[in-house]
ROGUGU-575139 format. One record per residue (C-alpha): z, y, x. Coordinates in steps of 0.001 Angstrom, whole numbers, padded with zeros to 6 digits, always signed. Each point is the difference from the previous one (the first is absolute). Layout:
// ROGUGU-575139
ZYX
...
//
This chain:
// ROGUGU-575139
-197704+123261+087583
+003396-001307+001714
+002667+002462+000360
+003286-000484+002182
+003173+001957-000635
+002797+000553+002355
+002819+001677-001440
+003577+001068+001082
+003044+001975-001199
+002482+002094+001981
+003182+002137-000816
+000259+003922+000736
+000446-000776+003729
-003233-002227+000231
+002115-003157+000484
-002005-002891-001430
+002691-002776+000262
+002382+002162-002142
-002325-001146-002967
-000681-003352+000868
-000632-002714-002595
-001191+002791-002295
-002275-000710-003158
-003092+002118-000390
-002111+000203-003046
-003577+000634+001002
-002762+001606-002623
-003472+000887+000533
-001460+001445-003217
-003222+001959-000802
+000477+003665-000292
-002439-000029-002950
+002426-001835-002010
+003259+001912+001113
-001971+003057-001087
+000210-001372-003590
+003756-001054+000187
+001885+001076+003167
+002874-001505+001804
+003082+001122+001696
+002214-002218+002127
+003319+000910+001483
+002277-002971+000578
+002619+002194+001402
+000305+001991-002992
+000292-003100-002249
+002345-001797+002263
+002348+003111-000008
-000697+001592-003634
+002932+000814-002207
+001648-002873-001797
+002269+000768-003103
+003586-001173+000267
-000365-001914-003101
+003220+001918-001417
-001412+001629-003466
+002512+002632-000069
+003558+000976+002018
+002648+002883-000328
+003386+000672+001946
+003342-000187-001502
+001432+002544+002294
-001366+002553+002702
+000242-001019+003817
+001330+003344+001692
-001152-001313+003459
-003328+001752-000316
-000485+000169+003830
+000215-003842+000573
-002305-000739-002847
-002647+002387+001324
-000071-001279+003475
-000111-003549-001055
-003276+000698-002074
-001366+002245+002680
+000510-002782+002459
-001786-002784-002215
-002880+002575-000552
-000563+000683+003760
+000144-003655+000887
-002434-000755-002522
-002199+002751+001064
+000222-001376+003611
-000946-003299-001031
-002813+001244-001844
-001257+001633+003085
+000202-003255+001826
-001886-002181-002427
-002745+002878-000373
-000451-000311+003752
-000625-003697-000279
-003541+000248-000938
-002949-002359+000539
-002716+002161+001628
-002896-002021-002052
-003759+000488+001148
+001024+002238+002719
-000468-000045+003944
+003580-000777+000436
+000669-002342-003064
-003256-002003-000823
-003071-001100+001735
-003010-000862-001891
-002567-002464+001794
-003355-000305-001806
-002167-003122+001176
-003639-000713-001165
-002788-002013+001027
-002561+001387-002236
-003905-000080+001008
-001024+003664-000179
-003487-001168-000576
+000885-002267-003109
+002208+002036-002803
+002776-001884-001224
+000222-000442-003596
+003033+001756-001338
+001460-001541-003137
+003959-000044+000395
+001085+003317-001773
+003718+000704-000837
+002599+002701-000776
+002375-001537+001909
-000630-001257+003300
+003243-001130+001031
+003639-000438-001328
+002274-001957+001938
+003359-000497+001445
+000272+000113+003940
+003376-001237+001626
+000752+001811+003262
+001125-001952+002877
+003171+000739+002486
-002124+002625+001713
-000500+001870-003419
-003697-000870+000174
-002394-002191-001816
-003816-000901-000356
-002298-001311-002655
-003856-000222-000574
-001962+000180-003182
-003529+000681-000954
-000950+003182-001326
-001919+000206-003061
-003796+001415-000112
+001120+003220-001547
-001422+003246+001908
+002768+002093-001014
+003161+001859+000984
+003161-002736-000062
+003764+001437-000162
+001942-002211+002068
+003794+000062-000968
+003120-001892+001798
+003486-000019-001155
+002515-001371+002081
+003544-001176-000601
+002392-001588+002464
+003147-001937-000431
+002473+002875+000872
-002167+001875-003222
-001795+002026+002290
-003120+000992-001375
-003010+001843+000200
-003764+000531-000916
-003268+001569+001233
-003501+000589-001590
-003099+000397+001924
-003802+000075-000753
-002435-002503+000990
-003684+000981-000182
-002570-002615-000116
-003832+000829+000184
-003370-001376+001280
-002858+001887+001638
-002037-001263-002973
+001417-001029-003286
-001307-000485-003596
+001437+001312-003039
-000882-001392-003195
+000419+000785-003994
+000201-002930-002032
+001925-001478-002991
+001864-003284-000116
-001148-000812-003191
-003611+000026-001815
-001432-001188-003370
-002667-002651-000409
-003296+001968-000078
+001260+002826+002180
-002365+001363+002616
+002333+002114+002277
-000649+001929+003171
+002470-000281+002881
+000616+003406+001683
+000064-000259+003815
+000304+002613+002868
+000074-000499+003661
+002802+002155+001656
+001540-000001+003807
+000330+002184+003043
-002735-002102+001475
-002672+001079-002149
-002275+002993+000130
-001168+002016-002920
-003027-001291-001510
+000085-003059+002024
-001880-002958-001785
+002008-002796-001495
-001438-003296-001349
+002029-001363-003092
+000070-003239-001517
+001393-001654-002757
+000779-003748-000804
+001489-001769-003109
+001593-003452+000272
+001348-001757-002882
+003040-002440+000237
-002109-003044+000146
-001826+000220+003233
-000818+001901+003351
-003709+000998-000798
-000112+003337-001543
-001214+000410-003629
-000922+003583+000432
-001039+001914+002999
-001320+003726+000319
-000027+003100+002545
-000682+003207+000498
+000022+002933+002870
+001993+003072+000151
+001533+002549+002178
+003509+000339+001473
+002542+001815-002303
-002309-000313-003143
+000338-002154-002881
-002307-002897-000625
+000154-001732-003354
-000975-003817+000427
-000902-001858-003178
+002249-003165-000654
-002920-001533-002213
+000739-001379-003515
+003197-001783-000379
-001300-002932-002267
+003036-002458+000239
+003868+000514-000242
+001939-001139+002965
+001201+000924+003405
-002223+001288+002576
+000230+001394+003684
-002087+003384+000781
-000626+000416+004012
-001143+003554+000651
-001446+000599+003616
-001091+003330+001908
-001750-000453+003029
-000944+002694+002718
-003341-000353+001930
+001659-001476+003021
+001452-002827-002462
+003698+001239-000191
+001843+000358-003234
+002333-000716-002533
-000036-002434-002748
+002362-000302-003089
+000774-003116-002415
+001197+000762-003452
+000687-002196-002744
-000624+000674-003670
-000052-001805-003170
-002500-000032-002711
+001279-000515-003608
-001190-000541-003520
+002110+002870-001143
+002853+002344+000684
+001807-000623-003216
+002789-002719-000114
+001775-001789-002721
+003401-001919+000166
-000667-003594-000085
+002658-002680-000734
-000130-003811+000468
+002623-002250-001290
+001343-003148+001893
+002287-002662-000833
+002652-000166+002792
-000353-003009+001959
+001625-000749+003636
-002798+000458+002772
-002517+001967-002497
-001984+002673+001737
-000771+003434-001925
-003215+001769+000961
-001111+003603-001340
-001939+002240+002375
+000132+000998+003516
+000955+003724-000481
+002711+001908-001651
+003524-001376-001222
+000526-002924-002375
+002904+000045-002474
+001164-003347-000529
+002355-000193-003180
+001941-003468-000785
+000747-000676-003532
+000568-003088-002275
-003334-001510-000906
-000092+000932-003656
+000486+003683+000431
-001969+000183+003152
-003174-001153-002007
-000078+003494-001406
+000668+001997+002588
-003759+000461+001313
-000725+001097-003805
+002600+002618+000174
-001328+001289+003629
-003594+000361-001644
+001613+002326-002669
+001898+001832+002234
-003211+001195+001751
-001885+001027-003122
-001813+003302+000677
-000924+002460-002653
+001485+002493-002413
+000122-002227-003074
+003284-000849-001354
-000288-003697+000746
-001011+000534+003614
+002292+003091+000850
+002969-000532-001930
+000125-003735+000143
-000699+000062+003783
+003089+002102+000386
+002068-002493-002446
-001145-002832+002179
+000914+001580+003214
+003737+000962-001061
-000022-003962-001497
-001003-001033+003631
+002457+002055+001862
+002860-000924-002176
-000516-003736-000354
-002425-000919+002701
+001442+001867+003015
-003210+002276+000065
-000461+003161+001775
-002860+001498-002568
+000015+004016-000124
+000928+000806-003530
-001460+003098-001732
+002425+000002-002759
-003002+000618-002812
+001163+000734-003376
-001159-001731-003172
+000322+003558-001691
-003054+001045+001980
-002038-002131-002455
+001767+000748-003058
-002199+001812-002683
+001323+002536-002185
-000325-002439-003136
+002316-002671+001663
-002899-002227+001441
-000469-001188+003772
-003355+001527+001449
-001887-001918+002437
-000316+003249+002257
+002292+003096+000389
-000978+002538-002589
-002297-002532-001838
+000297-000925-003586
+002651-002908-001014
-002092-003496-000162
+001569-002605-002342
-000744-002941+002113
+001467+001598+003125
+003157+000955-001958
+000283-003498-001203
-000620-001679+003216
+002591+002350+001841
+002588-000370-002676
+001610-003251+001573
+000385+001509+003404
+001273+003663-001163
+001818-000515-003378
+003522-000182+001851
-000753+002797+002146
-000991+002866-002357
+000897+001042-003960
-002147-002154-002107
+000225+002080-003207
-003116+002169+000730
-001938-003234+000989
+000995-001591-003249
-001049+003296-002055
-003388-000104+001920
-000603-003794-001116
+001042+000290-003530
-002477+002829-000449
-002767-001906+001919
+001021-003002-002507
-001005+002361-003100
-002737+001819+001654
-003482-001817-001297
-001790+001236+003135
+001876-002313+002102
-001408-003437+000739
+002619-001368+002265
+002275-001281-002999
+001081-002940+001891
+000975+001885+003057
+002035+002276-002492
+001830-002771-001518
+000893-001583+003210
+001508+003352+001367
+001869+000538-003030
+001651-003548+000283
+001147+000887+003621
+001424+003000-001214
+002049-002114-002581
-001559+001715-002705
+000017-001965-003666
-003748-000815-000213
+000054-003696-000768
-001515+000480-003387
-002705+001856+001443
-000557-002291+002791
-000630-003009-002347
-001992+002112-002061
-002382+000903+002670
-000176-003524+001407
-001784-001187-003040
-002413+002502+000455
-003424-001689+000653
-002544+000889+002917
+002521+001369+002157
-001027+000472+003708
+001330-002238+002707
+001976+002589+001469
+001817+000752-003297
+000721-003463-000394
+001426-000259+003365
+002273+003175-000697
+001210-001902-003193
+000580-003127+002090
+002104+002156+002274
+001998+001616-002901
+000923-003463-001706
+000987-001286+003447
+002500+003112+000472
+001630-000807-003455
+000484-003664+000941
-002767-001537-002411
-001294-002285+002483
-002119-001981-002675
-001937+003061-001159
-000377+001293+003593
-001588-003066+001240
-002243-000598-002971
-001522+003398+000660
-000305-000525+003635
-001666-003497-000448
-002210+001625-002418
-001382+002441+002731
+000027-002452+002844
-001356-002855-001883
-003101-001376+002079
+000023+003146+002264
+002453-001083+002646
-001740-000502+003430
+002117-001938+002940
-000915-000566+003638
+002339-001058+002392
+003270+002146-000119
-001621+002585-002363
-000712+000423-003790
-001665+002884-001932
-001105+000600-003588
-003754+000489-000051
-000453+002238-003330
-003413+001479+001044
-002191+000791+002666
+001870+003187+001131
+002261-000796+003065
+002276+002865-000888
+000655-001368-003834
+000883-003429+001680
+002379+001229+002248
+001663+002201-002576
+000595-002777-002533
+000952-002286+002935
+002821+002475+001115
+001187-000004-003678
-000261-003806-000529
+001965-000289+003434
+003262+002106-001715
-000420-001922-003244
-000143-003474+001537
+003161+000922+002148
+001764+001094-002989
-000730-003267-001615
+000649-002397+002867
-003621-001102+000078
-000827-001622+003728
-003472+001811+000379
+001947+003308+000197
-000039-000370+003682
-003952-000502+000453
-000446+002995-002033
+002119+001822+002447
-001903-001301+002888
-003274+001165-001317
+001479+003453-000965
+001442+000494+003333
-002973-000700+001930
-002640+001637-002144
-001032+003649+000579
-001735+001903-002538
-001257+003512+000118
-000259+000237-003747
+003479-000970-001112
+003652+000078+001208
+002633-002654-000674
+002769+001466+002107
+002352+000103-003101
-000425-003532-001081
+000276-001436+003653
+003228+001892+000467
+001597-000905-003371
-000853-003785+000821
+001368+000181+003572
+003247+001631-001104
+000266-002713-002655
-000580-002750+002155
+002529+001141+002816
+002718+000302-002796
-000722-003740-000681
-000540-001260+003293
+003068-001944+001383
+001772+001449+003185
+000100-002424+003040
+003135-000400+002383
-001148-000733+003170
-000373+001148+003562
-002458+000544+002727
+000171-000331+003786
-002995+001308+002512
-000690+000887+003290
-001264+003189+001341
+000133+001734+003205
+002149-002701+001558
+002511+000353-002706
+000862-002105-002771
+001044+001558-003396
+001443-001721-002889
-000403+001906-003523
+001768-001147-003121
-001406+000518-003640
+002195+000368-003055
-000095+001642-003302
-004148+000166+000366
+000310+002697+002527
-002951+000107+002566
+000128+000911+003594
-002730+001456+002139
-000968+000276+003571
-002728+002401+001492
-001850-001173+003101
-003131+001024+001756
-002722-002219-001250
-001238-000938+003117
+003185-001859+000909
+000179-002093-003159
-001096-002989+002185
+003664+000168+001541
+001621-000148-003300
+001397-003296-000381
+001405-001575-003213
+002650-002365+001107
+001926-001103-002865
-000138+000776-003901
+002349-000989-002732
-000824+000623-003948
-003510+000588-001341
-000870+003362+001949
-002957+001883+000628
-001544+002646+002139
-002256+002657-000918
-001801+001689+002580
-001154+003747-000505
-002544+001708+002388
-002558+002553-000087
-003555-001085+000065
-003648+001435-000560
-000689+000977-003508
-001873-002604-001914
-003066+001820-001743
+000528-000676-003589
-002865+002133-001323
-003691-000287+001020
-001918+003215+001415
-002383+001818-002234
-002951-000412+002176
-001555+003048-001666
+002625+002388+001279
+000006+001711+003451
+002062+002384+001738
-001308+002384+002665
+001428+002695+001913
-001160+003270+001672
+001232+002813+002199
-000300+003627-000672
+000351+002752+002510
+002207+002500-002027
-001149+002796+002043
-004141-000592+000011
-000272-002207-003089
-001954-002526+001882
+000633-003686-000779
+000517-002934+002397
+000942-003612+000158
+002258+000368+002904
+003417+001645-000168
+000727+002966+002218
+002137+002955+000467
-000401+002489-002726
-001235-002595-002778
+001234-001163-002771
-000954-003342-002160
-001539-000633-003318
-000459-003450-001684
-002416-001220-002587
-000046-002810-002408
-003630-001244-000738
-001458-002383-002432
+002128-000126-002771
-001080-002939-002002
+001109+001406-003460
-002248+002772+000279
-003913-000931-000859
-001813+000650+002325
+002853-000288+002506
-000654+002869+002288
+003086+002247-000501
+001606+001563+003016
+003436+001078-000315
+001536+002366+002824
+003521-000613+000029
+000768+003086+002197
-001032+002041-002754
+000974-002079-003112
+002349+002250-002335
+000000-002804-002811
+001465-003585+000051
-002811-002460+000257
-000053-001468-003628
-000568+003611-001191
-002510+000620+002641
-002140-003026-000695
-000231+001177-003693
-001481+003203+001070
-002393-000940+002691
-002770-002082-001956
-002699-001128+002065
-002508+001312+002159
-003355-001077+001311
//
């Protein structure tokens, strides 16, 4: 609908020419939005608000005895200011009144064919209007399709700093209009219902309304789903949207028609996604003039420019910073990485200040979870990352006790840990290295121990014994195939990655590429990854260079020295306008952005989750939520129970799942 506004401003005497050439800010905002966050506009108050003198303090060296003159001077200024304020207050713009603003609505709609309303906005207008010499102005715009109450606000300021404001209400309605309840996003497989109700002053109670729904994908003009129901005016009808089978963007058109063919129609856009969960994805590009960076079409992208050597490891750091879980190699290390990113890579990650003491057991070791028992390999694997942060006396006692404990099998890990703490265990290390039939894991720890004390020959010899005939390489990746279990291959490859880096063997980067891009539900290798990344960044050369880019019609040059990165955050949809003009030095850019979480664990087909609603007053159960109901969830078909007919009601469960499984047994 086209709207034409004629506006004028006048002073307290009704003289429009006194405020000629005034500037008027006009806005038309939905009252529903202002109900959440109201606004108050008073340009007069802002123009003449108190401004401090700028003096911090002052004092008098003597007293002026002419008190009468001083008071008269001050009172005169006050009266003058008061008089000016009254004049300014009179210079108001009578917005949206019969005297100050005229609104003309033009429409050419065919009453017998309902127009599809699709443009819905919270702000219909926000514009600056320049009044002419007569103090008048005019503009036209298209009103959005909202059926709502709008707040029109006008604020005017003249060249003489006369100012005023006016607020009026503009109600927009239809004799027949639809109101819907629909979400903007759904999951693949959802079978949603679209709630629709017909309202309007032109409708009679119990009048029959015929509703229809059509769904279009982004590819064509033919609907992929249609449906319809009948209902009565002012009563809610739920239209089935069908099964959403594929991810993508869709248009949903809902129509409501009376018996005479008149009615209303709404078009809404929905997005169907595979998952609501997101992860931070990082892509690295060598910087080149004219290159294009692509991520996704929504959200923001953080571009971090860095020398190419150090930048290679930034995606790995981002992966570690978003580790979820309570384990020490998840929660604590993620916090360590976030602090590192904020300090050295201009990041803005939220830091929780997780303390390693939360994971320290009374016997001095590190536990994998708070309040759990200390674990030898967890303690040793964390040592390179924490030994400079805490007192190592208790850690040393814990490992020494483990060395003499016959029930401890992880002797190789113990010796490596003691070497890291600087304990004199070389004789024990040599003795243990001569033991036959040591496990691959034990021998890898021994290789790490010899590498730590600088004995490259023995470290490399032991590593070669483990790796001989087991290294699998493809493209840029390599891994140790030590068995059929994936998590064994991953963990031994992570250890080999650190060892080969310490020994300067070229294959370390192939191991790293494998570890960084392999996900396992059985084992975490975060400690090995972080040790490796920190070591590689310390060894990487720091490029001195510069970058010139153009964005938003502005040309910017960034200088790089001392390896310090520079970051820019821009909307992902505008990356096509980001142009690299010139690059000096070996530079790289890392693009970090949110993307749907990639499923790394297959669903167990034998498990099903069902839900029912209970009316807490009558005790009746139903599959529809309503007033006075509470929900109860059931996990059915646990595959570890034979036969798998267990049913667990989570609402009434009082024990952890692991405990409950031990007492359920099986039922016929």
